[in-house]
FIVO-58771 format. One record per atom (N, C-alpha, C): x, y, z; residue in three letters. Coordinates in steps of 0.2 Angstrom, whole numbers, padded with zeros to 4 digits, always signed. Last residue first. Layout:
<nodes>
XYZALA
...
</nodes>
This chain:
<nodes>
+0003-0410+0119TYR
+0007-0411+0128TYR
+0012-0412+0127TYR
-0006-0410+0109GLY
+0001-0407+0109GLY
+0003-0405+0116GLY
-0012-0422+0107ILE
-0016-0415+0108ILE
-0009-0411+0110ILE
-0004-0430+0099TRP
-0009-0429+0097TRP
-0012-0422+0098TRP
+0003-0433+0111ARG
+0008-0430+0105ARG
+0003-0428+0100ARG
-0004-0440+0117LYS
+0000-0433+0120LYS
+0003-0431+0116LYS
-0007-0450+0110ILE
-0012-0447+0113ILE
-0008-0439+0116ILE
+0006-0457+0110PHE
+0003-0454+0105PHE
-0003-0450+0106PHE
+0007-0460+0122ASN
+0012-0454+0120ASN
+0009-0453+0113ASN
-0003-0472+0122PHE
-0003-0464+0129PHE
+0001-0459+0126PHE
+0004-0480+0116THR
-0004-0476+0113THR
-0006-0471+0118THR
+0014-0482+0122ARG
+0013-0480+0116ARG
+0008-0478+0115ARG
+0008-0491+0133TRP
+0011-0484+0134TRP
+0012-0480+0127TRP
+0003-0504+0133ILE
-0001-0497+0130ILE
+0003-0492+0131ILE
+0012-0511+0136ARG
+0010-0514+0128ARG
+0005-0507+0125ARG
+0015-0510+0149SER
+0020-0509+0145SER
+0018-0508+0137SER
+0000-0512+0155GLN
+0004-0506+0156GLN
+0010-0506+0150GLN
-0005-0525+0153THR
-0005-0522+0147THR
-0001-0515+0148THR
-0009-0528+0169ARG
-0005-0533+0163ARG
-0004-0532+0158ARG
-0014-0514+0171ILE
-0009-0519+0176ILE
-0006-0524+0172ILE
-0027-0515+0164TRP
-0022-0510+0163TRP
-0015-0512+0168TRP
-0033-0527+0169PHE
-0032-0526+0162PHE
-0026-0519+0159PHE
-0037-0523+0182PRO
-0033-0528+0182PRO
-0029-0528+0174PRO
-0049-0513+0180GLY
-0042-0511+0183GLY
-0035-0516+0185GLY
-0058-0506+0173ASN
-0055-0514+0171ASN
-0047-0512+0173ASN
-0062-0494+0172ASP
-0063-0498+0178ASP
-0061-0505+0178ASP
-0060-0489+0158MET
-0058-0486+0165MET
-0057-0490+0171MET
-0067-0491+0147LEU
-0061-0496+0151LEU
-0058-0495+0157LEU
-0071-0480+0141ALA
-0074-0486+0144ALA
-0072-0490+0148ALA
-0058-0472+0141PHE
-0061-0472+0145PHE
-0069-0476+0147PHE
-0054-0479+0130CYS
-0050-0478+0135CYS
-0054-0478+0142CYS
-0065-0475+0119TRP
-0062-0483+0122TRP
-0059-0483+0128TRP
-0063-0460+0120GLN
-0068-0462+0123GLN
-0068-0472+0126GLN
-0050-0460+0115LEU
-0052-0457+0121LEU
-0057-0460+0125LEU
-0053-0465+0101LEU
-0048-0467+0106LEU
-0049-0466+0112LEU
-0061-0456+0097LYS
-0064-0461+0097LYS
-0060-0465+0102LYS
-0053-0443+0097GLU
-0059-0444+0099GLU
-0061-0450+0103GLU
-0040-0453+0089GLU
-0043-0446+0092GLU
-0048-0446+0098GLU
-0044-0469+0083THR
-0040-0463+0085THR
-0043-0458+0087THR
-0041-0487+0085LEU
-0043-0480+0084LEU
-0039-0474+0086LEU
-0030-0498+0085SER
-0034-0496+0080SER
-0038-0492+0079SER
-0027-0499+0098ASN
-0022-0497+0094ASN
-0025-0495+0086ASN
-0040-0503+0104MET
-0037-0497+0107MET
-0033-0496+0102MET
-0043-0517+0097ILE
-0047-0510+0096ILE
-0043-0505+0097ILE
-0032-0521+0102GLY
-0030-0524+0097GLY
-0037-0516+0094GLY
-0034-0522+0117LEU
-0027-0519+0115LEU
-0027-0516+0106LEU
-0046-0531+0116MET
-0045-0525+0119MET
-0040-0519+0116MET
-0040-0542+0112LEU
-0044-0539+0108LEU
-0045-0532+0111LEU
-0032-0544+0124GLU
-0029-0542+0115GLU
-0033-0540+0111GLU
-0039-0548+0132ASP
-0035-0542+0132ASP
-0033-0540+0125ASP
-0045-0561+0129VAL
-0049-0552+0129VAL
-0044-0548+0129VAL
-0035-0571+0126GLY
-0037-0566+0120GLY
-0042-0560+0121GLY
-0043-0581+0139GLN
-0039-0580+0134GLN
-0040-0575+0129GLN
-0046-0589+0153VAL
-0048-0583+0149VAL
-0044-0582+0145VAL
-0044-0606+0153LYS
-0042-0600+0158LYS
-0044-0593+0153LYS
-0048-0620+0157MET
-0050-0617+0154MET
-0047-0611+0154MET
-0044-0635+0167LYS
-0047-0627+0167LYS
-0046-0623+0161LYS
-0050-0652+0165VAL
-0044-0645+0163VAL
-0048-0638+0164VAL
-0059-0659+0169GLY
-0054-0661+0175GLY
-0050-0655+0173GLY
-0070-0659+0159GLN
-0067-0665+0161GLN
-0060-0664+0165GLN
-0070-0641+0161THR
-0071-0646+0156THR
-0065-0653+0158THR
-0072-0625+0168GLU
-0068-0631+0171GLU
-0073-0638+0166GLU
-0067-0610+0165TYR
-0072-0614+0167TYR
-0068-0620+0167TYR
-0068-0590+0163GLU
-0064-0597+0166GLU
-0070-0604+0167GLU
-0074-0580+0151VAL
-0075-0585+0157VAL
-0071-0591+0159VAL
-0070-0581+0136SER
-0071-0574+0141SER
-0073-0575+0148SER
-0060-0583+0124ASN
-0063-0586+0129ASN
-0063-0580+0136ASN
-0059-0579+0108VAL
-0058-0575+0113VAL
-0060-0582+0119VAL
-0049-0571+0090LEU
-0052-0579+0095LEU
-0053-0576+0103LEU
-0053-0561+0078THR
-0049-0563+0084THR
-0053-0569+0086THR
-0051-0547+0065CYS
-0053-0551+0069CYS
-0049-0557+0074CYS
-0053-0529+0064LEU
-0050-0533+0064LEU
-0054-0540+0066LEU
-0055-0515+0052GLY
-0058-0519+0057GLY
-0050-0525+0060GLY
-0050-0503+0045LEU
-0056-0507+0043LEU
-0060-0510+0049LEU
-0039-0497+0044SER
-0043-0494+0048SER
-0049-0498+0048SER
-0031-0513+0043ASP
-0031-0507+0044ASP
-0035-0503+0048ASP
-0035-0526+0049TYR
-0035-0526+0042TYR
-0035-0517+0041TYR
-0026-0538+0060TYR
-0026-0530+0058TYR
-0028-0531+0051TYR
-0030-0550+0070PHE
-0026-0551+0063PHE
-0030-0543+0062PHE
-0021-0558+0086VAL
-0027-0552+0082VAL
-0025-0551+0076VAL
-0013-0568+0089ASP
-0019-0570+0087ASP
-0026-0564+0083ASP
-0002-0559+0091LYS
-0004-0563+0096LYS
-0012-0564+0094LYS
-0004-0548+0077VAL
+0000-0547+0082VAL
-0003-0553+0089VAL
-0001-0545+0062ALA
-0005-0548+0065ALA
+0001-0550+0071ALA
-0006-0533+0048LYS
-0002-0537+0053LYS
-0005-0541+0056LYS
-0015-0530+0038THR
-0009-0525+0038THR
-0004-0529+0044THR
-0024-0537+0024GLN
-0021-0538+0032GLN
-0015-0535+0034GLN
-0033-0527+0014PRO
-0026-0532+0014PRO
-0025-0528+0022PRO
-0048-0524+0010SER
-0042-0521+0015SER
-0038-0527+0018SER
-0061-0531+0006HIS
-0060-0523+0007HIS
-0054-0520+0009HIS
-0057-0545+0010GLU
-0061-0542+0002GLU
-0061-0534+0001GLU
-0053-0546+0020ALA
-0048-0547+0017ALA
-0050-0544+0009ALA
-0064-0549+0026LEU
-0061-0544+0030LEU
-0057-0540+0024LEU
-0067-0564+0022LEU
-0072-0556+0021LEU
-0070-0551+0021LEU
-0054-0570+0027THR
-0057-0568+0020THR
-0063-0564+0015THR
-0057-0566+0041LYS
-0051-0565+0038LYS
-0051-0563+0028LYS
-0068-0575+0043PHE
-0067-0568+0047PHE
-0061-0565+0042PHE
-0064-0587+0039ILE
-0069-0585+0034ILE
-0068-0577+0037ILE
-0057-0590+0049ASP
-0051-0591+0040ASP
-0056-0586+0037ASP
-0062-0591+0060LEU
-0057-0587+0059LEU
-0055-0584+0053LEU
-0069-0602+0056ILE
-0073-0597+0056ILE
-0068-0590+0057ILE
-0061-0614+0059ASP
-0061-0610+0051ASP
-0067-0605+0050ASP
-0055-0611+0073ASP
-0051-0609+0065ASP
-0053-0608+0060ASP
-0068-0615+0078VAL
-0066-0609+0078VAL
-0059-0608+0073VAL
-0068-0630+0075GLU
-0073-0626+0071GLU
-0069-0618+0071GLU
-0066-0638+0085ASP
-0060-0635+0079ASP
-0060-0630+0074ASP
-0072-0630+0101SER
-0071-0635+0095SER
-0066-0633+0090SER
-0072-0623+0112ALA
-0077-0628+0111ALA
-0076-0633+0104ALA
-0062-0612+0115TYR
-0061-0619+0117TYR
-0065-0625+0115TYR
-0070-0599+0111MET
-0063-0603+0109MET
-0062-0609+0110MET
-0080-0592+0113ASN
-0079-0600+0115ASN
-0075-0602+0111ASN
-0081-0580+0098THR
-0080-0585+0105THR
-0081-0591+0107THR
-0071-0572+0087VAL
-0076-0580+0086VAL
-0074-0580+0096VAL
-0077-0557+0083VAL
-0075-0561+0086VAL
-0077-0567+0086VAL
-0073-0543+0072LEU
-0076-0549+0071LEU
-0075-0554+0076LEU
-0074-0526+0074ALA
-0069-0532+0075ALA
-0075-0540+0078ALA
-0074-0511+0065ILE
-0078-0517+0066ILE
-0074-0524+0069ILE
-0076-0494+0064PHE
-0071-0500+0065PHE
-0074-0505+0069PHE
-0084-0484+0052VAL
-0084-0488+0059VAL
-0080-0493+0060VAL
-0084-0479+0040ASN
-0078-0476+0043ASN
-0080-0478+0051ASN
-0096-0481+0032LEU
-0098-0476+0038LEU
-0093-0473+0042LEU
-0092-0491+0024LYS
-0095-0484+0022LYS
-0094-0480+0023LYS
-0088-0500+0033LYS
-0083-0498+0030LYS
-0085-0491+0027LYS
-0100-0503+0039CYS
-0095-0501+0043CYS
-0090-0496+0039CYS
-0106-0508+0028GLU
-0109-0504+0030GLU
-0103-0500+0033GLU
-0096-0520+0024ASN
-0097-0514+0018ASN
-0103-0510+0022ASN
-0098-0528+0038ILE
-0092-0526+0035ILE
-0094-0519+0030ILE
-0113-0531+0034LEU
-0110-0529+0042LEU
-0103-0523+0038LEU
-0112-0538+0022ILE
-0117-0532+0025ILE
-0113-0528+0028ILE
-0104-0548+0027LYS
-0102-0547+0022LYS
-0104-0538+0022LYS
-0116-0555+0039VAL
-0108-0552+0041VAL
-0104-0547+0034VAL
-0124-0558+0031HIS
-0125-0553+0033HIS
-0118-0551+0036HIS
-0118-0569+0022ASN
-0122-0563+0018ASN
-0122-0556+0022ASN
-0117-0577+0031LEU
-0111-0574+0029LEU
-0114-0566+0026LEU
-0125-0579+0045ASP
-0126-0579+0037ASP
-0120-0576+0037ASP
-0125-0590+0058ALA
-0120-0584+0056ALA
-0121-0583+0049ALA
-0128-0599+0073TYR
-0130-0597+0067TYR
-0126-0590+0065TYR
-0116-0608+0083SER
-0121-0604+0084SER
-0122-0602+0074SER
-0104-0617+0083GLY
-0112-0621+0082GLY
-0118-0616+0083GLY
-0094-0607+0090PRO
-0095-0612+0085PRO
-0101-0616+0089PRO
-0103-0591+0088SER
-0098-0595+0093SER
-0097-0601+0089SER
-0097-0574+0085VAL
-0100-0579+0083VAL
-0096-0584+0087VAL
-0102-0555+0087CYS
-0099-0562+0088CYS
-0101-0567+0085CYS
-0096-0538+0081TYR
-0100-0544+0081TYR
-0094-0550+0083TYR
-0093-0522+0089ILE
-0091-0529+0089ILE
-0096-0534+0087ILE
-0090-0508+0083LEU
-0096-0512+0082LEU
-0093-0520+0081LEU
-0085-0493+0093CYS
-0083-0497+0086CYS
-0091-0502+0087CYS
-0091-0480+0096ILE
-0084-0481+0094ILE
-0082-0486+0090ILE
-0105-0475+0083PRO
-0102-0479+0088PRO
-0094-0478+0089PRO
-0116-0466+0079ASN
-0111-0464+0078ASN
-0106-0468+0083ASN
-0129-0468+0082LYS
-0127-0467+0087LYS
-0120-0466+0087LYS
-0136-0464+0067GLU
-0140-0463+0075GLU
-0133-0464+0080GLU
-0127-0472+0059LYS
-0129-0465+0058LYS
-0132-0463+0066LYS
-0129-0484+0066ILE
-0122-0480+0067ILE
-0123-0474+0065ILE
-0144-0488+0063LEU
-0139-0490+0071LEU
-0132-0484+0070LEU
-0143-0487+0050ASP
-0148-0482+0054ASP
-0145-0482+0061ASP
-0135-0495+0045GLN
-0136-0488+0043GLN
-0137-0485+0048GLN
-0142-0508+0051THR
-0134-0506+0053THR
-0132-0498+0051THR
-0153-0507+0044TYR
-0152-0508+0050TYR
-0147-0504+0053TYR
-0152-0508+0032LYS
-0155-0504+0033LYS
-0153-0501+0041LYS
-0143-0522+0033ALA
-0141-0516+0027ALA
-0145-0508+0032ALA
-0152-0531+0036VAL
-0145-0531+0038VAL
-0144-0521+0039VAL
-0165-0530+0028ASP
-0165-0527+0035ASP
-0157-0526+0038ASP
-0159-0535+0016PHE
-0161-0527+0016PHE
-0163-0525+0024PHE
-0157-0546+0020LYS
-0152-0545+0018LYS
-0153-0536+0019LYS
-0168-0550+0037THR
-0166-0551+0027THR
-0160-0547+0027THR
-0164-0558+0051TRP
-0166-0551+0047TRP
-0165-0553+0040TRP
-0164-0568+0060ASP
-0169-0567+0056ASP
-0171-0563+0053ASP
-0150-0566+0065GLU
-0151-0572+0061GLU
-0158-0573+0058GLU
-0152-0558+0074ILE
-0148-0556+0067ILE
-0149-0561+0062ILE
-0156-0558+0086GLY
-0160-0559+0082GLY
-0158-0558+0075GLY
-0150-0544+0098PRO
-0151-0550+0096PRO
-0154-0554+0089PRO
-0140-0531+0100ALA
-0146-0531+0095ALA
-0145-0540+0093ALA
-0136-0519+0110ASP
-0136-0528+0110ASP
-0142-0528+0106ASP
-0125-0505+0115TRP
-0131-0509+0112TRP
-0130-0516+0110TRP
-0119-0498+0130ILE
-0118-0505+0125ILE
-0127-0505+0122ILE
-0115-0483+0132ARG
-0118-0488+0132ARG
-0119-0493+0127ARG
-0107-0470+0144ILE
-0106-0477+0140ILE
-0112-0483+0140ILE
-0108-0458+0148SER
-0112-0460+0149SER
-0108-0465+0143SER
-0097-0445+0158CYS
-0098-0449+0151CYS
-0102-0454+0154CYS
-0097-0430+0165THR
-0098-0436+0166THR
-0101-0439+0161THR
-0084-0418+0170SER
-0088-0420+0165SER
-0090-0428+0167SER
-0077-0405+0180ILE
-0082-0411+0181ILE
-0085-0411+0174ILE
-0067-0393+0184THR
-0071-0393+0180THR
-0074-0400+0179THR
-0061-0382+0195VAL
-0062-0389+0195VAL
-0068-0390+0191VAL
-0053-0370+0202SER
-0057-0370+0198SER
-0056-0378+0196SER
-0043-0369+0212LYS
-0048-0368+0214LYS
-0053-0370+0211LYS
-0030-0362+0203THR
-0031-0371+0205THR
-0038-0374+0208THR
-0034-0354+0189ASP
-0035-0354+0197ASP
-0037-0362+0197ASP
-0025-0356+0177ILE
-0026-0351+0179ILE
-0028-0351+0189ILE
-0029-0371+0176SER
-0021-0369+0177SER
-0020-0363+0177SER
-0041-0381+0183SER
-0037-0376+0179SER
-0032-0372+0181SER
-0042-0398+0184THR
-0039-0391+0188THR
-0036-0386+0182THR
-0055-0410+0180SER
-0048-0405+0177SER
-0049-0400+0183SER
-0062-0426+0178THR
-0060-0420+0180THR
-0055-0417+0178THR
-0074-0438+0171TYR
-0067-0433+0172TYR
-0068-0428+0174TYR
-0084-0453+0178ILE
-0081-0445+0177ILE
-0074-0443+0176ILE
-0094-0463+0170GLU
-0088-0463+0173GLU
-0088-0454+0172GLU
-0109-0475+0169GLN
-0105-0469+0169GLN
-0096-0468+0172GLN
-0119-0485+0158TYR
-0116-0484+0165TYR
-0111-0477+0164TYR
-0130-0497+0151GLU
-0129-0488+0153GLU
-0124-0488+0159GLU
-0138-0506+0139TYR
-0134-0506+0145TYR
-0131-0501+0144TYR
-0152-0509+0128SER
-0144-0506+0131SER
-0145-0507+0137SER
-0158-0518+0117THR
-0157-0519+0123THR
-0151-0514+0124THR
-0169-0522+0102ILE
-0164-0520+0105ILE
-0161-0518+0111ILE
-0180-0534+0095GLN
-0178-0529+0100GLN
-0172-0528+0102GLN
-0184-0533+0077SER
-0180-0537+0081SER
-0177-0532+0086SER
-0191-0525+0069THR
-0193-0527+0074THR
-0192-0534+0077THR
-0185-0517+0058CYS
-0184-0525+0059CYS
-0188-0529+0064CYS
-0185-0503+0068ALA
-0189-0507+0059ALA
-0189-0513+0057ALA
-0184-0512+0084ASN
-0180-0507+0077ASN
-0184-0508+0072ASN
-0189-0506+0101ARG
-0189-0512+0093ARG
-0186-0508+0088ARG
-0181-0508+0114GLY
-0184-0506+0111GLY
-0186-0510+0106GLY
-0175-0505+0132ALA
-0177-0509+0127ALA
-0183-0507+0121ALA
-0166-0501+0146SER
-0170-0499+0141SER
-0170-0505+0136SER
-0156-0507+0153THR
-0159-0500+0156THR
-0164-0500+0151THR
-0147-0521+0164LYS
-0152-0517+0157LYS
-0155-0511+0159LYS
-0131-0520+0168ALA
-0139-0521+0171ALA
-0143-0516+0163ALA
-0117-0528+0168LEU
-0119-0520+0166LEU
-0127-0525+0167LEU
-0104-0528+0178ASP
-0109-0532+0177ASP
-0114-0530+0176ASP
-0087-0526+0174LYS
-0093-0524+0177LYS
-0099-0530+0174LYS
-0076-0527+0165LYS
-0076-0529+0171LYS
-0080-0526+0176LYS
-0077-0524+0151LEU
-0078-0518+0154LEU
-0075-0519+0161LEU
-0072-0536+0147ILE
-0072-0531+0143ILE
-0070-0524+0148ILE
-0081-0546+0154ALA
-0075-0546+0153ALA
-0069-0540+0150ALA
-0094-0542+0149ASN
-0093-0540+0156ASN
-0085-0543+0156ASN
-0093-0544+0136ILE
-0093-0535+0136ILE
-0091-0535+0144ILE
-0094-0558+0135LEU
-0087-0554+0134LEU
-0085-0546+0135LEU
-0105-0562+0141THR
-0099-0563+0144THR
-0094-0559+0143THR
-0114-0554+0131SER
-0113-0551+0137SER
-0107-0554+0141SER
-0110-0563+0119LYS
-0110-0556+0119LYS
-0109-0554+0126LYS
-0111-0578+0118GLY
-0107-0576+0123GLY
-0105-0567+0124GLY
-0121-0582+0110VAL
-0113-0584+0108VAL
-0109-0581+0112VAL
-0134-0582+0113ARG
-0130-0586+0117ARG
-0125-0588+0116ARG
-0143-0573+0097PRO
-0141-0575+0105PRO
-0137-0581+0106PRO
-0130-0568+0086SER
-0135-0572+0086SER
-0134-0572+0096SER
-0125-0551+0085GLY
-0123-0558+0087GLY
-0129-0560+0088GLY
-0117-0535+0091LEU
-0122-0540+0088LEU
-0120-0545+0088LEU
-0114-0520+0098LEU
-0113-0527+0099LEU
-0120-0531+0098LEU
-0107-0503+0098LEU
-0112-0510+0097LEU
-0109-0515+0097LEU
-0107-0492+0111ILE
-0103-0498+0108ILE
-0107-0503+0104ILE
-0106-0474+0112ASP
-0109-0481+0112ASP
-0105-0486+0108ASP
-0108-0460+0123PHE
-0105-0463+0119PHE
-0106-0469+0118PHE
-0112-0444+0131ALA
-0116-0451+0129ALA
-0111-0454+0123ALA
-0100-0433+0139LYS
-0108-0435+0133LYS
-0107-0443+0132LYS
-0088-0428+0139GLY
-0093-0427+0143GLY
-0099-0427+0139GLY
-0076-0431+0133LEU
-0077-0435+0134LEU
-0084-0434+0140LEU
-0076-0418+0123ALA
-0075-0427+0119ALA
-0077-0431+0124ALA
-0077-0408+0130GLN
-0081-0410+0125GLN
-0082-0416+0122GLN
-0066-0411+0138HIS
-0071-0411+0141HIS
-0077-0411+0137HIS
-0055-0411+0128LEU
-0056-0416+0132LEU
-0062-0417+0135LEU
-0057-0397+0126TYR
-0060-0402+0120TYR
-0060-0409+0125TYR
-0053-0389+0137GLN
-0059-0390+0133GLN
-0061-0395+0130GLN
-0040-0395+0137GLN
-0044-0397+0141GLN
-0052-0395+0140GLN
-0036-0387+0127ILE
-0036-0395+0127ILE
-0038-0397+0130ILE
-0036-0374+0133SER
-0039-0375+0125SER
-0041-0384+0125SER
-0028-0373+0142GLU
-0036-0374+0143GLU
-0039-0378+0138GLU
-0016-0384+0145GLN
-0017-0379+0143GLN
-0026-0380+0141GLN
-0011-0395+0156PRO
-0009-0387+0157PRO
-0015-0382+0153PRO
-0015-0411+0159ILE
-0012-0406+0155ILE
-0015-0397+0156ILE
-0019-0418+0168LYS
-0014-0413+0171LYS
-0014-0410+0165LYS
-0024-0429+0159GLU
-0029-0426+0166GLU
-0026-0419+0167GLU
-0017-0438+0152ILE
-0022-0432+0148ILE
-0023-0428+0154ILE
-0009-0447+0157ALA
-0009-0446+0152ALA
-0012-0440+0149ALA
-0016-0450+0170SER
-0009-0445+0172SER
-0007-0443+0162SER
-0025-0455+0168LYS
-0026-0451+0169LYS
-0021-0445+0170LYS
-0020-0470+0166VAL
-0024-0468+0161VAL
-0024-0460+0162VAL
-0012-0475+0179VAL
-0011-0476+0170VAL
-0013-0473+0165VAL
-0018-0470+0189LYS
-0012-0467+0188LYS
-0009-0469+0181LYS
-0031-0471+0189SER
-0030-0464+0187SER
-0023-0466+0184SER
-0030-0486+0193VAL
-0032-0483+0185VAL
-0030-0476+0184VAL
-0029-0483+0207LEU
-0023-0487+0202LEU
-0025-0487+0196LEU
-0041-0478+0208ILE
-0036-0474+0211ILE
-0030-0477+0207ILE
-0050-0486+0206PRO
-0051-0481+0201PRO
-0043-0478+0203PRO
-0047-0498+0216ARG
-0046-0500+0206ARG
-0046-0492+0205ARG
-0052-0497+0228GLU
-0044-0496+0226GLU
-0041-0495+0218GLU
-0064-0502+0229GLU
-0062-0494+0229GLU
-0055-0491+0229GLU
-0064-0515+0226PRO
-0065-0511+0220PRO
-0064-0503+0222PRO
-0048-0521+0232THR
-0054-0519+0235THR
-0056-0514+0226THR
-0035-0523+0230SER
-0039-0529+0233SER
-0044-0526+0232SER
-0027-0523+0214PRO
-0029-0520+0220PRO
-0035-0523+0222PRO
-0010-0528+0212THR
-0018-0527+0209THR
-0022-0527+0216THR
+0003-0518+0216PRO
-0002-0524+0212PRO
-0007-0521+0214PRO
+0006-0501+0206SER
+0006-0506+0212SER
+0002-0511+0210SER
+0016-0493+0196ILE
+0012-0497+0195ILE
+0010-0501+0203ILE
+0021-0477+0194GLU
+0023-0484+0197GLU
+0017-0486+0198GLU
+0021-0468+0176PRO
+0017-0470+0185PRO
+0019-0476+0186PRO
+0035-0467+0166GLN
+0030-0470+0166GLN
+0027-0471+0174GLN
+0046-0462+0161THR
+0043-0457+0167THR
+0037-0462+0169THR
+0054-0470+0155THR
+0055-0470+0162THR
+0050-0467+0164THR
+0044-0477+0142PRO
+0049-0472+0144PRO
+0049-0471+0152PRO
+0047-0493+0132VAL
+0041-0489+0138VAL
+0045-0485+0142VAL
+0047-0505+0123ASP
+0051-0498+0121ASP
+0046-0494+0127ASP
+0041-0514+0121ASP
+0048-0516+0125ASP
+0051-0507+0127ASP
+0034-0514+0111TYR
+0029-0514+0117TYR
+0034-0515+0123TYR
+0037-0516+0098ASP
+0036-0509+0101ASP
+0033-0509+0108ASP
+0039-0530+0095ASP
+0045-0526+0099ASP
+0044-0518+0102ASP
+0024-0530+0093ASP
+0026-0532+0098ASP
+0033-0530+0101ASP
+0019-0514+0085ASP
+0020-0521+0085ASP
+0023-0524+0091ASP
+0008-0504+0081VAL
+0010-0505+0086VAL
+0013-0514+0085VAL
+0005-0491+0068ASP
+0006-0497+0068ASP
+0011-0498+0074ASP
-0003-0475+0073PRO
+0003-0478+0069PRO
+0003-0484+0071PRO
-0018-0467+0067MET
-0016-0471+0072MET
-0009-0477+0071MET
</nodes>
């Protein structure tokens, strides 16, 4: 995936679809989002390309979410996906730490260029795996469990969250980064509750140092720090709240979503975009900044 700098965001083609104001009802949102996302890939005439897209999107794909309890993981993933996800299953891993999955579905359709009455529909299931209790794992547990989970799920990405005042073992984070690098999975290290204390800057600096041990920092855009195809780190506040009469706004979530989008390639990029399908306000706010990404998709699939 080519680097995308702030200056590139102004280079928006005149052929991009018109965007209407933020939809007032949930029913309107899929229509708006389809203008932004599906217009880039859904009406491609080549049958072989459509077959590939259905193969890439017509299945279950996964996002891994790690971190100690009560660091704002659920709040963050709901802000990213614009969904209140419900628990669908629970199990035990080899480390006797409980893992919970949340699942929802999206639909991808295409019409044959040969027979316009022939419509192909694929259903993709997006699963979010939440593994609490990482603070109780040993070094062996972290390495083995991460390996097993990544090999089994082949996730789009792994998001690791830490909040000021929460527990985080640096050795565990090092192992997570190392396993992601070995297994070619993009990792996002996220400091949540960014307004909580000045400690957030210290945590972010630690994340930068840990990532730099494996890859040099390649760029920094809007407080998102990139380390090539390995990962990124950033700060977020996932939900608006008020403290001492001051309103603390949502901050950094769009930048995190764009950062992951700009770092993934090919099938995982398509899957990440589809995972975000229902977050209509995100596509409106960032339409100019994402258009380069969709130009890349169109070039990549030969459209």
